[in-house]
DRENPA-3360 file (N, C-alpha, C; in nm, 2 decimals, always signed):
BEGIN
1 = FSSRRRHT = -6.03/+1.07/+0.45/-5.88/+1.05/+0.44/-5.85/+0.91/+0.44 ~ -5.78/+0.86/+0.35/-5.75/+0.72/+0.34/-5.60/+0.70/+0.39 ~ -5.59/+0.60/+0.47/-5.46/+0.57/+0.52/-5.40/+0.45/+0.45 ~ -5.28/+0.46/+0.40/-5.22/+0.35/+0.33/-5.09/+0.31/+0.41 ~ -5.08/+0.19/+0.42/-4.96/+0.14/+0.49/-4.85/+0.11/+0.39 ~ -4.73/+0.16/+0.42/-4.62/+0.13/+0.33/-4.55/+0.01/+0.38 ~ -4.51/-0.07/+0.29/-4.44/-0.19/+0.32/-4.30/-0.18/+0.27 ~ -4.21/-0.20/+0.36/-4.07/-0.19/+0.32/-4.00/-0.32/+0.35;
9 = RYISVTGV = -3.93/-0.37/+0.25/-3.86/-0.50/+0.27/-3.72/-0.48/+0.31 ~ -3.68/-0.55/+0.41/-3.54/-0.54/+0.45/-3.48/-0.68/+0.43 ~ -3.36/-0.67/+0.37/-3.29/-0.79/+0.34/-3.18/-0.81/+0.45 ~ -3.18/-0.92/+0.51/-3.08/-0.95/+0.61/-2.97/-1.02/+0.54 ~ -2.85/-0.96/+0.55/-2.73/-1.03/+0.48/-2.63/-1.06/+0.59 ~ -2.59/-1.18/+0.59/-2.48/-1.22/+0.68/-2.36/-1.26/+0.60 ~ -2.24/-1.25/+0.66/-2.12/-1.28/+0.59/-2.08/-1.19/+0.48 ~ -2.11/-1.06/+0.50/-2.08/-0.96/+0.40/-1.93/-0.94/+0.39;
17 = QTCALPIS = -1.88/-0.94/+0.27/-1.74/-0.91/+0.26/-1.72/-0.76/+0.27 ~ -1.63/-0.72/+0.35/-1.60/-0.58/+0.37/-1.49/-0.54/+0.27 ~ -1.48/-0.41/+0.25/-1.38/-0.36/+0.15/-1.24/-0.38/+0.21 ~ -1.15/-0.41/+0.12/-1.01/-0.43/+0.16/-0.93/-0.30/+0.13 ~ -0.99/-0.19/+0.09/-0.91/-0.07/+0.07/-0.84/-0.02/+0.19 ~ -0.90/-0.03/+0.31/-0.83/+0.01/+0.43/-0.70/-0.06/+0.45 ~ -0.69/-0.19/+0.41/-0.56/-0.26/+0.42/-0.46/-0.21/+0.32 ~ -0.51/-0.18/+0.20/-0.41/-0.13/+0.10/-0.36/+0.01/+0.14;
25 = SELILAAS = -0.45/+0.09/+0.20/-0.41/+0.22/+0.25/-0.30/+0.21/+0.36 ~ -0.32/+0.11/+0.45/-0.22/+0.09/+0.56/-0.09/+0.05/+0.50 ~ -0.09/-0.04/+0.39/+0.04/-0.08/+0.33/+0.10/+0.04/+0.25 ~ +0.02/+0.12/+0.19/+0.07/+0.24/+0.12/+0.14/+0.33/+0.22 ~ +0.07/+0.35/+0.33/+0.13/+0.44/+0.43/+0.27/+0.39/+0.48 ~ +0.27/+0.26/+0.50/+0.40/+0.20/+0.55/+0.51/+0.22/+0.44 ~ +0.47/+0.20/+0.32/+0.57/+0.21/+0.21/+0.61/+0.36/+0.19 ~ +0.52/+0.45/+0.22/+0.54/+0.59/+0.21/+0.65/+0.64/+0.31;
33 = GARTAISE = +0.66/+0.58/+0.43/+0.76/+0.62/+0.52/+0.90/+0.58/+0.47 ~ +0.91/+0.46/+0.41/+1.03/+0.41/+0.36/+1.07/+0.50/+0.24 ~ +0.97/+0.53/+0.16/+1.00/+0.61/+0.04/+1.05/+0.75/+0.08 ~ +1.01/+0.81/+0.18/+1.06/+0.94/+0.23/+1.20/+0.92/+0.27 ~ +1.24/+0.82/+0.35/+1.37/+0.79/+0.39/+1.47/+0.78/+0.27 ~ +1.42/+0.70/+0.17/+1.50/+0.68/+0.05/+1.52/+0.81/-0.03 ~ +1.42/+0.89/-0.04/+1.43/+1.02/-0.11/+1.52/+1.11/-0.04 ~ +1.52/+1.12/+0.09/+1.61/+1.20/+0.17/+1.75/+1.16/+0.15;
41 = RFQTNPGD = +1.78/+1.03/+0.16/+1.91/+0.98/+0.14/+1.96/+1.01/+0.00 ~ +1.88/+1.00/-0.10/+1.92/+1.03/-0.24/+1.95/+1.18/-0.25 ~ +1.87/+1.26/-0.19/+1.89/+1.41/-0.20/+2.02/+1.45/-0.14 ~ +2.06/+1.37/-0.03/+2.18/+1.40/+0.04/+2.30/+1.35/-0.04 ~ +2.29/+1.24/-0.11/+2.40/+1.18/-0.18/+2.35/+1.12/-0.31 ~ +2.32/+1.20/-0.41/+2.27/+1.15/-0.54/+2.36/+1.05/-0.61 ~ +2.49/+1.06/-0.59/+2.59/+0.97/-0.65/+2.58/+0.83/-0.61 ~ +2.51/+0.80/-0.50/+2.51/+0.67/-0.44/+2.37/+0.61/-0.44;
49 = SANAGTGV = +2.30/+0.62/-0.56/+2.16/+0.58/-0.57/+2.15/+0.42/-0.55 ~ +2.26/+0.35/-0.58/+2.26/+0.20/-0.57/+2.24/+0.16/-0.43 ~ +2.26/+0.25/-0.33/+2.25/+0.21/-0.19/+2.15/+0.30/-0.12 ~ +2.06/+0.36/-0.19/+1.96/+0.45/-0.13/+1.87/+0.39/-0.03 ~ +1.85/+0.26/-0.04/+1.76/+0.19/+0.05/+1.83/+0.12/+0.16 ~ +1.96/+0.12/+0.16/+2.04/+0.05/+0.27/+2.00/+0.10/+0.41 ~ +1.96/+0.01/+0.49/+1.93/+0.04/+0.63/+1.79/+0.09/+0.65 ~ +1.71/+0.10/+0.55/+1.57/+0.15/+0.57/+1.49/+0.03/+0.60;
57 = TIPVVGKI = +1.41/+0.04/+0.71/+1.32/-0.07/+0.75/+1.18/-0.03/+0.77 ~ +1.09/-0.12/+0.77/+0.95/-0.10/+0.79/+0.90/-0.19/+0.90 ~ +0.85/-0.14/+1.01/+0.80/-0.22/+1.12/+0.68/-0.31/+1.07 ~ +0.68/-0.44/+1.11/+0.58/-0.53/+1.08/+0.48/-0.52/+1.19 ~ +0.37/-0.44/+1.18/+0.27/-0.42/+1.28/+0.13/-0.41/+1.21 ~ +0.03/-0.42/+1.29/-0.11/-0.41/+1.24/-0.14/-0.51/+1.13 ~ -0.18/-0.46/+1.01/-0.22/-0.55/+0.90/-0.10/-0.59/+0.82 ~ +0.02/-0.54/+0.85/+0.14/-0.57/+0.77/+0.20/-0.70/+0.82;
65 = SAASVNNA = +0.21/-0.80/+0.72/+0.26/-0.93/+0.76/+0.41/-0.94/+0.72 ~ +0.45/-0.86/+0.62/+0.60/-0.87/+0.58/+0.63/-0.74/+0.51 ~ +0.75/-0.70/+0.52/+0.80/-0.57/+0.46/+0.95/-0.58/+0.44 ~ +0.99/-0.53/+0.32/+1.13/-0.53/+0.29/+1.17/-0.41/+0.20 ~ +1.29/-0.37/+0.22/+1.35/-0.26/+0.14/+1.48/-0.31/+0.09 ~ +1.51/-0.31/-0.04/+1.64/-0.36/-0.08/+1.73/-0.24/-0.10 ~ +1.86/-0.27/-0.12/+1.96/-0.16/-0.12/+1.93/-0.05/-0.23 ~ +1.87/-0.10/-0.34/+1.84/-0.01/-0.45/+1.71/+0.08/-0.43;
73 = GTVSVSGS = +1.64/+0.05/-0.31/+1.53/+0.13/-0.28/+1.39/+0.08/-0.31 ~ +1.39/-0.05/-0.37/+1.26/-0.11/-0.39/+1.19/-0.15/-0.26 ~ +1.07/-0.10/-0.24/+0.99/-0.13/-0.12/+0.88/-0.23/-0.15 ~ +0.87/-0.33/-0.07/+0.77/-0.43/-0.09/+0.70/-0.45/+0.05 ~ +0.57/-0.44/+0.05/+0.49/-0.45/+0.18/+0.37/-0.55/+0.15 ~ +0.36/-0.64/+0.24/+0.25/-0.74/+0.22/+0.16/-0.74/+0.35 ~ +0.04/-0.77/+0.33/-0.05/-0.78/+0.44/-0.17/-0.87/+0.41 ~ -0.26/-0.89/+0.50/-0.37/-0.98/+0.48/-0.49/-0.91/+0.55;
81 = TASTSVGA = -0.61/-0.93/+0.48/-0.73/-0.89/+0.53/-0.81/-1.00/+0.61 ~ -0.74/-1.11/+0.64/-0.80/-1.23/+0.69/-0.88/-1.21/+0.82 ~ -0.84/-1.12/+0.91/-0.91/-1.11/+1.04/-1.04/-1.04/+1.03 ~ -1.06/-0.96/+0.92/-1.18/-0.88/+0.92/-1.25/-0.88/+0.78 ~ -1.19/-0.94/+0.68/-1.25/-0.92/+0.55/-1.25/-1.05/+0.47 ~ -1.21/-1.03/+0.35/-1.22/-1.15/+0.25/-1.10/-1.24/+0.26 ~ -1.00/-1.21/+0.34/-0.89/-1.29/+0.36/-0.79/-1.29/+0.24 ~ -0.79/-1.18/+0.17/-0.70/-1.16/+0.05/-0.56/-1.13/+0.10;
89 = AITITVTP = -0.46/-1.19/+0.04/-0.33/-1.15/+0.06/-0.30/-1.04/-0.03 ~ -0.25/-0.93/+0.02/-0.22/-0.81/-0.06/-0.08/-0.77/-0.06 ~ -0.02/-0.74/-0.17/+0.12/-0.70/-0.18/+0.13/-0.57/-0.26 ~ +0.21/-0.47/-0.21/+0.23/-0.35/-0.28/+0.39/-0.34/-0.30 ~ +0.43/-0.30/-0.42/+0.57/-0.28/-0.44/+0.59/-0.14/-0.50 ~ +0.68/-0.06/-0.44/+0.70/+0.07/-0.48/+0.85/+0.08/-0.53 ~ +0.87/+0.12/-0.65/+1.01/+0.11/-0.71/+1.05/+0.25/-0.75 ~ +1.17/+0.29/-0.71/+1.22/+0.42/-0.75/+1.30/+0.41/-0.88;
97 = TFDTTNGT = +1.30/+0.52/-0.96/+1.39/+0.54/-1.08/+1.46/+0.67/-1.05 ~ +1.59/+0.66/-1.04/+1.68/+0.77/-1.00/+1.73/+0.84/-1.12 ~ +1.72/+0.97/-1.13/+1.78/+1.05/-1.23/+1.89/+1.13/-1.16 ~ +2.01/+1.07/-1.17/+2.13/+1.13/-1.10/+2.17/+1.27/-1.16 ~ +2.14/+1.28/-1.29/+2.18/+1.41/-1.36/+2.10/+1.53/-1.30 ~ +1.97/+1.51/-1.28/+1.88/+1.61/-1.24/+1.85/+1.60/-1.09 ~ +1.89/+1.50/-1.02/+1.87/+1.48/-0.88/+1.73/+1.45/-0.84 ~ +1.65/+1.38/-0.93/+1.51/+1.36/-0.91/+1.48/+1.21/-0.90;
105 = ITWSCVGS = +1.37/+1.17/-0.84/+1.33/+1.03/-0.83/+1.19/+1.03/-0.89 ~ +1.16/+0.92/-0.97/+1.03/+0.89/-1.01/+0.99/+0.76/-0.95 ~ +0.87/+0.76/-0.88/+0.83/+0.64/-0.82/+0.72/+0.57/-0.90 ~ +0.72/+0.43/-0.90/+0.61/+0.36/-0.96/+0.56/+0.26/-0.86 ~ +0.44/+0.23/-0.87/+0.37/+0.14/-0.77/+0.29/+0.04/-0.84 ~ +0.30/-0.09/-0.80/+0.22/-0.20/-0.85/+0.18/-0.28/-0.73 ~ +0.06/-0.34/-0.74/+0.01/-0.42/-0.63/-0.08/-0.53/-0.68 ~ -0.10/-0.63/-0.60/-0.19/-0.74/-0.63/-0.26/-0.78/-0.51;
113 = PARYMPAT = -0.38/-0.83/-0.52/-0.47/-0.82/-0.64/-0.51/-0.68/-0.68 ~ -0.51/-0.65/-0.81/-0.53/-0.51/-0.85/-0.66/-0.45/-0.81 ~ -0.76/-0.53/-0.78/-0.89/-0.48/-0.75/-0.89/-0.41/-0.61 ~ -0.79/-0.44/-0.53/-0.78/-0.37/-0.40/-0.69/-0.25/-0.40 ~ -0.62/-0.23/-0.51/-0.52/-0.12/-0.51/-0.58/+0.01/-0.55 ~ -0.52/+0.12/-0.49/-0.56/+0.25/-0.54/-0.52/+0.27/-0.68 ~ -0.58/+0.36/-0.75/-0.56/+0.38/-0.90/-0.41/+0.40/-0.93 ~ -0.33/+0.46/-0.84/-0.19/+0.48/-0.87/-0.11/+0.35/-0.86;
121 = CR = -0.16/+0.24/-0.82/-0.09/+0.11/-0.81/-0.14/+0.01/-0.90 ~ -0.23/+0.04/-0.99/-0.29/-0.06/-1.08/-0.21/-0.07/-1.21;
% end
């Protein structure tokens, strides 16, 4: 019986860049709360879509560095991965399109840099 010794090479890597998707997920979740509030306001009063975002706020906590909601309901959330990752500044903007005739809202999402965004925001 012959014994062979297997050699396995291990590569030690330092300074590995971690994925920024968790940060974009945190931003999407923050925007989602505002989106729900805007949707509920619109469902209550569809004739006043120009003010659907009035008074809606997003707390600036965790990885969120800035957040705003304008009167028309556009939600913008920014954050940074600087403390744990590549240090990329990430911004997600969620914009409603109101159909007052049918009482529906269509949401669009864009973000930058695109490589960190979920498919729905690219």
